[in-house]
C-alpha positions as CSV (number, residue, x, y, z in Angstrom):
1,X,80.6,92.3,109.8
2,X,78.1,89.4,109.8
3,X,76.4,87.9,106.7
4,X,73.9,85.8,108.7
5,X,75.5,82.4,108.3
6,X,79.1,83.5,108.0
7,X,81.2,86.1,109.8
8,X,83.9,88.4,108.3
9,X,86.5,89.7,110.7
10,X,88.7,92.4,109.1
11,X,92.5,91.9,109.5
12,X,93.6,95.4,108.4
13,X,92.1,98.8,107.8
14,X,92.7,98.9,104.1
15,X,91.3,95.5,103.0
16,X,91.2,91.8,104.0
17,X,88.9,89.8,106.3
18,X,88.9,86.3,107.7
19,X,85.7,84.4,107.2
20,X,84.4,82.0,109.8
21,X,81.3,79.7,109.9
22,X,81.8,77.9,106.6
23,X,83.5,74.8,105.3
24,X,84.4,75.1,101.7
25,X,84.4,71.4,101.2
26,X,80.6,71.4,101.7
27,X,78.0,71.8,99.0
28,X,77.2,75.4,99.9
29,X,73.8,76.9,99.2
30,X,73.3,79.8,96.8
31,X,72.6,82.1,99.7
32,X,75.9,81.3,101.4
33,X,77.8,81.7,98.1
34,X,76.1,85.1,97.7
35,X,77.2,86.1,101.1
36,X,80.8,85.0,100.4
37,X,80.7,87.1,97.2
38,X,79.4,90.1,99.1
39,X,82.2,89.7,101.6
40,X,84.7,89.5,98.7
41,X,83.4,92.7,97.2
42,X,83.4,94.5,100.6
43,X,86.9,93.3,101.7
44,X,88.6,92.6,98.3
45,X,90.5,89.6,99.7
46,X,89.0,87.0,102.1
47,X,90.6,84.2,104.1
48,X,89.4,80.9,105.4
49,X,91.3,78.9,108.0
50,X,91.6,75.1,108.6
51,X,90.0,73.9,105.4
52,X,90.4,70.4,104.0
53,X,90.0,70.4,100.2
54,X,90.5,67.8,97.6
55,X,91.3,69.2,94.1
56,X,87.7,68.4,93.1
57,X,86.3,70.4,96.1
58,X,88.6,73.4,95.4
59,X,87.4,73.4,91.8
60,X,83.8,73.0,92.7
61,X,83.9,76.0,95.2
62,X,85.7,78.3,92.7
63,X,83.3,77.4,89.9
64,X,80.4,78.8,92.0
65,X,81.8,82.3,91.1
66,X,82.4,81.7,87.4
67,X,84.1,79.5,84.8
68,X,87.7,78.5,85.5
69,X,90.6,79.0,83.2
70,X,93.9,77.2,82.6
71,X,97.2,79.1,82.9
72,X,98.8,80.0,79.6
73,X,102.3,79.1,80.7
74,X,102.1,76.9,83.8
75,X,100.9,73.4,83.3
76,X,98.1,72.3,85.7
77,X,97.7,69.0,87.5
78,X,97.4,66.0,85.2
79,X,93.8,65.2,86.2
80,X,92.8,68.8,87.1
81,X,94.4,71.2,84.5
82,X,92.6,74.2,86.2
83,X,94.9,73.8,89.2
84,X,98.5,74.9,89.2
85,X,101.0,74.0,91.8
86,X,102.7,77.0,93.2
87,X,105.7,75.3,94.9
88,X,109.2,76.2,96.1
89,X,111.4,73.4,97.4
90,X,113.5,73.9,100.5
91,X,116.8,73.9,98.5
92,X,115.7,76.5,95.9
93,X,117.5,79.9,96.1
94,X,116.1,81.7,93.0
95,X,113.1,84.1,92.7
96,X,109.9,82.6,94.0
97,X,106.7,82.5,91.9
98,X,104.6,85.6,92.5
99,X,107.5,87.4,94.2
100,X,106.7,90.9,92.9
101,X,103.6,93.1,93.2
102,X,101.2,92.1,90.4
103,X,97.6,91.3,89.3
104,X,97.2,87.9,87.8
105,X,97.4,87.4,84.0
106,X,96.8,91.0,83.0
107,X,98.5,90.1,79.7
108,X,95.2,88.4,78.7
109,X,92.3,90.2,77.0
110,X,90.1,89.2,80.0
111,X,92.3,88.9,83.1
112,X,91.1,86.7,85.9
113,X,88.2,87.8,88.1
114,X,90.0,86.3,91.0
115,X,92.0,83.4,92.4
116,X,91.5,80.8,95.1
117,X,94.8,79.7,96.7
118,X,94.9,76.8,99.0
119,X,97.8,76.1,101.4
120,X,99.1,72.5,101.4
121,X,102.6,72.9,102.8
122,X,103.7,76.0,104.6
123,X,107.1,77.0,106.2
124,X,107.3,77.4,110.0
125,X,107.8,81.1,109.4
126,X,107.8,83.4,106.4
127,X,106.1,83.0,103.1
128,X,103.3,85.5,103.9
129,X,101.3,87.1,101.1
130,X,100.7,90.9,100.9
131,X,97.7,92.4,99.2
132,X,97.1,96.0,98.2
133,X,93.8,97.9,97.7
134,X,93.8,99.5,94.2
135,X,90.6,101.5,94.9
136,X,92.7,103.4,97.6
137,X,95.6,103.6,95.2
138,X,93.4,105.5,92.7
139,X,91.4,107.5,95.2
140,X,94.4,109.0,97.0
141,X,95.9,110.4,93.7
142,X,95.5,114.1,93.1
143,X,92.6,115.3,91.0
144,X,95.1,116.3,88.3
145,X,96.7,112.9,88.2
146,X,93.4,111.2,88.1
147,X,92.3,113.3,85.2
148,X,95.5,112.6,83.3
149,X,95.4,108.8,83.9
150,X,91.7,108.6,82.8
151,X,92.8,109.1,79.2
152,X,95.7,106.7,79.2
153,X,95.9,103.1,78.0
154,X,98.6,100.7,79.2
155,X,100.3,97.9,77.3
156,X,100.6,94.5,79.1
157,X,102.7,91.5,78.1
158,X,103.9,88.3,79.7
159,X,107.3,88.5,78.1
160,X,109.1,89.3,81.4
161,X,108.2,86.2,83.3
162,X,107.2,83.8,80.6
163,X,108.9,84.8,77.3
164,X,111.5,82.6,75.7
165,X,114.2,84.6,77.4
166,X,112.1,85.5,80.5
167,X,112.6,84.8,84.2
168,X,111.2,81.3,84.0
169,X,114.5,80.2,82.4
170,X,116.3,80.5,85.7
171,X,113.5,80.4,88.3
172,X,110.6,78.1,89.3
173,X,112.5,74.9,88.4
174,X,110.2,72.7,90.5
175,X,107.1,74.0,88.7
176,X,105.9,73.0,85.2
177,X,106.4,76.4,83.5
178,X,106.3,76.3,79.7
179,X,107.6,79.6,78.3
180,X,106.7,80.4,74.7
181,X,106.5,83.1,72.0
182,X,102.9,83.6,73.0
183,X,104.2,85.6,76.0
184,X,105.5,88.3,73.5
185,X,102.0,89.2,72.6
186,X,100.7,92.6,73.8
187,X,97.3,93.6,75.3
188,X,95.8,97.0,75.9
189,X,94.0,97.9,79.1
190,X,92.9,101.2,80.7
191,X,95.2,102.6,83.3
192,X,92.1,103.3,85.5
193,X,89.6,100.4,85.6
194,X,86.0,100.6,86.7
195,X,85.0,97.5,88.7
196,X,82.1,95.7,86.9
197,X,80.2,94.9,90.1
198,X,80.9,97.8,92.5
199,X,81.3,100.6,89.9
200,X,84.4,101.9,91.8
201,X,87.5,103.1,90.0
202,X,90.9,101.5,90.7
203,X,94.4,101.7,89.4
204,X,95.1,98.9,87.0
205,X,98.9,98.7,86.2
206,X,101.4,96.3,87.7
207,X,105.2,95.9,87.5
208,X,105.1,92.2,86.3
209,X,103.0,92.8,83.1
210,X,102.7,96.5,82.4
211,X,105.6,97.7,80.2
212,X,104.5,101.1,78.7
213,X,101.7,103.4,77.8
214,X,100.0,103.2,74.4
215,X,101.7,105.3,71.7
216,X,104.7,105.9,74.0
217,X,108.1,104.2,74.2
218,X,109.1,102.3,77.3
219,X,111.7,104.9,78.1
220,X,109.1,107.7,77.9
221,X,106.6,105.7,80.0
222,X,109.0,104.5,82.7
223,X,109.0,107.6,85.1
224,X,105.3,107.7,85.5
225,X,104.9,103.9,85.6
226,X,107.5,103.6,88.3
227,X,105.7,106.2,90.3
228,X,102.4,104.4,89.9
229,X,104.0,101.0,90.8
230,X,105.5,102.4,94.0
231,X,102.3,104.3,94.9
232,X,100.1,101.2,94.3
233,X,101.8,99.3,97.0
234,X,101.9,102.0,99.7
235,X,101.9,100.4,103.1
236,X,98.6,102.1,104.0
237,X,96.8,100.3,101.2
238,X,97.9,96.8,102.3
239,X,97.2,93.8,104.5
240,X,99.5,90.8,105.2
241,X,98.3,87.2,105.6
242,X,100.2,84.6,107.6
243,X,99.6,81.2,106.1
244,X,98.7,78.1,108.1
245,X,98.1,74.6,106.8
246,X,94.7,74.4,105.2
247,X,94.3,78.2,104.8
248,X,92.5,79.6,101.7
249,X,92.9,83.1,100.2
250,X,90.3,84.3,97.7
251,X,91.1,87.7,96.2
252,X,89.4,90.0,93.7
253,X,92.0,90.3,91.0
254,X,90.1,93.3,89.5
255,X,90.9,95.5,92.5
256,X,94.0,94.2,94.3
257,X,97.7,93.6,93.8
258,X,99.4,90.8,95.6
259,X,103.0,89.8,96.5
260,X,104.3,86.5,97.8
261,X,107.2,87.1,100.1
262,X,110.4,85.2,99.6
263,X,111.8,84.9,103.2
264,X,111.7,81.2,104.0
265,X,114.9,79.8,102.5
266,X,115.5,76.2,103.6
267,X,111.8,75.4,104.0
268,X,109.2,74.1,101.5
269,X,106.0,75.9,100.5
270,X,103.3,74.5,98.2
271,X,99.9,76.0,97.2
272,X,97.2,75.0,94.8
273,X,95.7,77.8,92.8
274,X,92.7,78.1,90.6
275,X,91.7,81.2,88.6
276,X,88.2,82.3,87.8
277,X,87.6,83.8,84.4
278,X,87.0,87.6,84.2
279,X,85.9,90.2,81.7
280,X,87.7,92.8,79.7
281,X,88.7,95.8,81.8
282,X,86.8,99.1,81.0
C-alpha cells in the first residue's frame, strides 16, 4: 500500500507493515505525518528500519501524534523524562520487561494512544516482539459472546507488576522501576472498546492489568477472563517483528496487544520507549 511519499509493506495477514521512504529524524511535513497516521490506523503497528534518532528527535516525532506522558512507575531519562529505558543486561535471568501479552498502562483512566519504541542495542538473535490484532479477537467471537461482553466492565490495576509486592521486586533490576501503593488503585474500562478514530470494536482486556469483571470476584471472573486472554493472542491474529539496530515500532495501543519474547539469555537488549497520551475507552 502506497501513501504517496511513503510505502507500507505488510509483514503478516493480520496486522503490521514496514514503512519505507521516510527518515523519522527529519522535520516531517503535516501531510507525511497524516500518511503515517493513516498507515497506523490501517495496519495497527508499523515499523521503520535503519533510523538514527536522538532522544530529542524521538520525542519530537512522537509528539506529532499527541502529548506524551511519563510512566507512573518507571523513571525516565534524567533530561528526557518521557523516555523510559527498556533494558535487559546479558547476565539477567529473571522475567523481562513486557514479557506477557498486554496493552500498555490500562490501569490508567486514559491508557496510552500508542507507543514509539526505538532499538539501540539488540541481541544477535531472539528478543522479537509479537503483536495481536484485537479487532480480529472481537470479530471472531460468536454473536452470543459478543452480546454478553457488550454489557461487561473490567477492572484494571497495576498491582501485579508495580505494586509494593509486585513483580518488580525480583525483576527488571537494571531499570529504574519505582513500585508504589498507587499501583493498588483500580480503574474500570469496557471489555469491548470502540476505537475513537476507526469506529471498529475490539477486545480490551489483558493478562497484565485486568483482574476481574465489575461486581464479580476474581474467582468468578477467572474462567471467562482466561478464555479471553488465550483467545486474544491466537496465532492467526498476530505478527512477529525481528528487531535490528535502529528499528522503530509504533503501535496503536487502543487495538493491539504486544509481547516481548525472552529468548536471548546471555545477550543485552536496550530500547527507548515513549508513550502518547490517549483518551478514556468507550
